[in-house]
N, C-alpha and C positions, 0 to 999 in steps of 0.2 A: 347381634352378629358378633363374631369373634374379634377380639382386640389382640393385636400381635406386637411383640417386641422383636425387631430384627437386629441381631448381633453380628457384626462383621468388622472389617478393617477397610481402610481407604483402598488398599490393593484389591481385595476381594469384591468390593462393591462395584468394581469395573468388570468383573467376570461375567461370562455369558449367563450363568445360572442366576446371579444376583439381578442382572438387568431383566431377565425374563420374569423372575419372581416379582420384582417391584412393579414392573409394567402390568402384570396380571392383577396385583393388589390395587393399583391405581385405577385400572379399568373397572374393577368391581367395587370401587369406593370403600375399600377395607381400611379401617383405622389401624395405623401402625406407627411405632416409634423406632427410629434408627439409633443404635448405640454402637459407637466405635470402641474397639478394644486395643487400639494401637499403643496406648500409654497407660494411664491410670485405670484402676479397676472401676467399672461403671456402676451406676445406681439406677434403680427403677422406681418410679412414682407409684407407691402402693395404692394411692387413692383412685387411680384410673381404673383399676380392676382388670388387668390384663389376663388373658386366658392361656397364652402359649408363647414360648420363646422359640424363634427360628434362627439358627446360626447359619451363616453362609461363609465358607472358608475351608481351612484344613482342620486337622485334628486339634491343633492348638486353640483355634477359635472355638471348636466344639467343646473343649474342656472348660473354657471360660464361660461359655453359655450354660454348661451344666452346673458350674459353681453358682451362677446367677439363679438358675432354676432351683437349686438346693436352698439358697438363701431366701428366696421369695416364694417358695412352695409352688412353682409353676412347672408344667411338663415342657419338654424340650424336643424339638425336631432339628436335627443337624443335617445340613445340605453342604455339599462340597464337590469340587472338581479337580482337586490336586492330584499329583502323580501317585502318591501313596496316601490313602485316607481310609483308615480302618473304622473310624467312629462315625463317618458321614455317609449319607445316602445320596443317590443321584436324583435330581429333580424329575427326570423322566420316569422314575419308578415310584413317585409319590403322587397320589390323587389329591391335588391341592384343593379342589372343590370340596371334597369330603372333609379336609382339614378345616376349611373356612366355615363349613356348616357344623363344626364341632363334633363330627363323627370320627373321633380319633380311633384309629385302628393300629394294630401291630405295636403297641407300646410295651416295652420291657421295663421291669423294675431293676434299676442299677444301684448297687450298694457300694458306697465309698469306704475307704480305709480311714480310720480316725486315730489320732494320737492322744493318749492320756484322757480318753473319754470326752474330748472336745469336739462337739458336733458342728462348731462354727467354721472349722477348717478341714473340709473333706478333700480326699485325694481319690479321684475316680480311676486313675491309671496306676500311680505308684508314689510311694514315699522313699526318698533316697537319702541315706546318711553317707556323707562323703568327706574325705580329708580336705583340709584347706592348706596344709603344709606340703609343698610339692615333693620334698625329699623324704617324707616320713609317712609310713603307713598308719592306719588306725588299729588300735587294739580294742577289741570289743568282746562282749559275752552275749550269747543268744540263749534265751531260756524260753521253753514252751513245754507244757505238760510236766512241769517240775523237773525237766531235764535241761542241763546246762552244757553248752558247747562254746569253746573259745574260738575266736576268729581274728586273724591278722590279715588285713587287706586294704585296698584303696578305698573301700566303702561297701555298702550293702544296699540292695534294692528289695523293698517289700512291695510286691505288685499284686493287684487284683487280676482276675481272669480277663477283664476288659483291657487291662494294660499289659497283658502278657506279650503283645506284639510290639510294644514300644521299647523302652530302655532295657527291660527284662530280656527281650529277644536279642538285642544288641550285645548284651553281656553273656550270652550263651544259654539263657533260660528257655524253657519250653513254651510253645504256643498252647494255650489252654482255651477250650471252647467256652464262650461267654455264658452259656447256660449253666456251667459248673461254677457255683459261687465258692471261690477259694482264695487263699493267700499263698503267694509264691515268694520264697526267700532265695535270692540269688546274690552271691558275692561278686564284688568288682575286683578283678585281678587279685585273687587270694594268694597269700604267701604260705599260710598253713594249709594242711590237707583239709579239704572241705568239698562236699558234693557240688556238682555244678548248680543244682537247685534242689530245694525241698518244697513240696506242694502240700499244704495243709487245708483241712476242710473249713467251712464257714464259721464253725463254732470256736475255732482256735484263737488263742491270744498269744502274742509274742512280746517278750520283755527283752529290750536291748540295753545293755549296760556299756557306756562309753567310759573307758578308764580315764583318770584325771590327767590334767595338763596336756591335752591334745587339741589341736585346732581342727574344728569340724564345722560342717553346715548341714542342715536338714532341708530338703526341697520337697514341696508338695506339687505334683504334676508339673515339674520343671521350674517352679517359682521358689526362690529361697525364702524360707520362713524363719529359720533359726540359725544363728551363727554363734559358736561358743568355744570356750576354753576354760573349763572349771578347775578349781583347786582340789576337787574331790570327784569321785566317780559319780556319774549321773545316769539315771535310769529313765527310759521311755517305754510306754506300753502301747501296743498296736493291736487293733482288731477291726473287723468289719462292723460298721454301724448297724444298729437294729432298724434304722429308718432307710427308706428307699426313695429314689428319684425316678419319675416316669420319663423314659427316653424312647422316642419313636425310632424303631429299627426295622429294617427289611426282614430280618430273621436272626435267629441265634446260631445259624450255621457258621462254621469256622472260617469261611471265606478264604480258603487256602489258595485257590486259583487267583483271586484278586490280589491278595497280599504277596504271595511268593513270586508270581509272574512279574509283578511290578518291581520288586527289589532285586530280582535276578536279571534284569535287563542288561 
């Protein structure tokens, strides 16, 4: 029988969906481990041989569960009941019995963005390069397909299609259907003339040069990973990984009604 990892937080474990799910698993005597993501990044015991990660919460919890799934090569099912949740499914729309019987359906392969070919630090939504000095903008150079463009702005978002409705959307970027594997470049408050966004295909590689003596940080799905101020220009390479994570989704439809009706309330 399937062995599950339940990823959630103290807050969401009290939600209706979490209570219903755990009650069902207890009734069916399904083995599961609860992992809280309120503070430190969790670990999974590889020796137990889990089959599936189920997250219960919002999109932030879903992203942490996906990072765990990536690290431990486990498929992920994201459940949630938040006001805006683009990465999560409703428990009412999931056949839990089929999941328990390992008849996994509707899984989509999701591809993260990686930096400098490092597969250990995936970003499923976006990578953000942002200034740390409040009164100074960042001077950068963007290079793709051997073409170079200078940019002066508060920062830069490199988003996947999956993350197009997150920070990318808030910064004025487009909503991209998740079935279209792409990279989206969106500036944050640009000073120089620059398109609102540039959408590149899944084969594209992006080279970002941050000019010397600038305070900056780089965030992966909202978590700060790098903070720097170098004495010389520094270059970072970004592309979509060649590997994929299996994530259970209702569909690849753009969910415009769900997303736009919620944020326009």
